Phi, psi and omega in degrees: 000319187288345173293342179264006182298135179242136177293148177209176177200153171236114184053043176073004174268118189278153170202178179242152184236134175247337181209147179209149173234153181226120176265125181208175177139214179239150176268126180229154177238128182259119177263119178243122187264143180300136181066015179248141182267341187247122177278169172234134181252121180260125181276120184257013178105181183291136178289152173297127181286133175237135181246132171241130187228135173262111187246156182229146169236131187235165171109168179297337182255028184299334181291313184290324178290322182293327177298316181297320179293320178299313179301322181295323181285339179271358179278152169306142182267128181294158178302130182102348174096167178268169183260112172258124171265103185272138184298333185247338191250356178081203185276125186229144171273126188219166171235134173292141176230168187059194177248109179304148174241150184221136174226149181247146175236107187295321183294315182275350187053051181227155171243135178241137184231139173251112188241141183226135184220160168238147177296138183291322182070199184227158178284340179218158180287129178304138177281334178228156179274172173295131172264095187297329179301307182293325177296319181295322178297321174300321180291324176303314181296326176299321179294316180299314185296334186277351185295155182060022181298331182248018187269133181245092184298325185294331187278353182244015183305325181270359186233026183303312186300317182294314182291323179297321180300312179296315182297322178292336172293319176296314182295325178300315180293326178292319182300328180270000184282160176298331179301308183294319183293319183295323184264352181065039181251010179306317184295324181294319180291326180295318182293321178296319183296324182285330180272352193298311182300321185286340182249001189304322186268009174240097186306323181293313180290322182293320177296312177303320180289325179289316178297319181292329179277327189246345185281144177254024183305331182290342179271356184303141180060025172248163179281123183213162166280081187297330175302310178298323172302309184296311180301308180294325177292321178294316177299316177301317182296318184295345177272004184244078178225002191289319182288322179298319177297319177295326177297315178303326182267006180298131179275164177290356182253006179295145177289164180299320182295312181298319179297313182295318180293317183289324179286323179293321179293318182297322179296317176295317177300315181295321180298320176297314177301319180292325174301312178297319179295318176302319177295317180297320178293315177304315180296324177304323184293339182255355179303128180081358180272179177295340181275348184277097181237162180271185185296340178269012180061030174235145188275126177231115184293137181286163171287154176301319182295326179293319178297320179296317180298315179298313181308307188293323180297310180300317178296319180297319178298317179292325177293321180297317180300320181296334182273346189280158175303137179104339184268010174284354170297129188300312183294321178293310181298319180298321180293321178291319181295313182297316181293327176301314178294319180294322174300316178299314184295310181303304188285335175288323176297314180301313179300322180297333178265006179250158176278156174279167179274141172215169180249147172224152178228106177306140181286341177205165179300127180222183177260161180289332175296313181293321183292318179295319182294321181292323185280315190240353186070021186216100183293337182291355180266015182296324187293325176291332173292315179300309182291319179294336184245008181047048177282122185290321180236110183296347179276351179223080178282122187291165173274068179218167186292129181237146178268127182219159175288143181291336182210000000 
């Protein structure tokens, strides 16, 4: 069971979670009238969200850690609520409810807690809803800002050549990836590789060099294949785990040199991953927008299934990062968790506005204009049929199965 523990915190006091429940839905009142056979159900608005969490505290100092958490729960809650960092829902403003219980197990050296919260809500109804696309752009910038959070330049002063060599191997694979080729940033990565050793012991210069080499900030608010940006960035990120795995397997007998090189390389690898995840998150904010265009610079709305697949792949990459060594840092984990929730919200909303994929087979050779008008009553949608099915001549659509949007 303990292998499934996920980090969480209450007002920055950490603990682990193995299970959680969420009560949600709508508030309704059923009106039943005398001598009437048909009731009337009145919708009273969204129900208050209630969270139940089974929390654990582990380790030799579990008693002291449990005491710190107990003290935090006994403090008055500030107006607006306390901050709960939930493993699956991100950062939430809550109020503790009921009376938390805690039990200690001397044999297992654990403390177990049963915690209950309600969402804090607001004193007034918001005038506008959350813009998840804008929120994701802010999160992308937060990813860029978080790089090198665990990098210790002082510890590698004597091993710059070795660390640079390992890091350049990672960057070389990125330069050859579909992500770099599609965005035309291979030359930027090559420049980063040539500068890496000279800026390695200056965290500020190193951070600027990494952002300059791997960030896609210059493409913001431009027409791009943002679906491809998100997919390729996520795939490239998933290929960068080797140094982190080596750090996890470091033995207690590793030399100081080996430890310093491996840990510095793992920190750089994590920074490269955070850059790529930031790029993927930025791309996700534009999917389905007017800026989301294909390689021919024409807009073709994606299928709902495509967006859901991109959503799930990106969420999986974020979840993997949350589980890796180094993300026990509260701020970093909170950022990843919040972004995980926001990606779900944004891309689910986008998918809900799109048509699903279906197949049609023309009964005879026809033109894309006729097919679009027959399917949608809108001949101007002929281009999306042509591009989605790689039809070489739009005047002659063959009598074969084609993928089209359901609406």
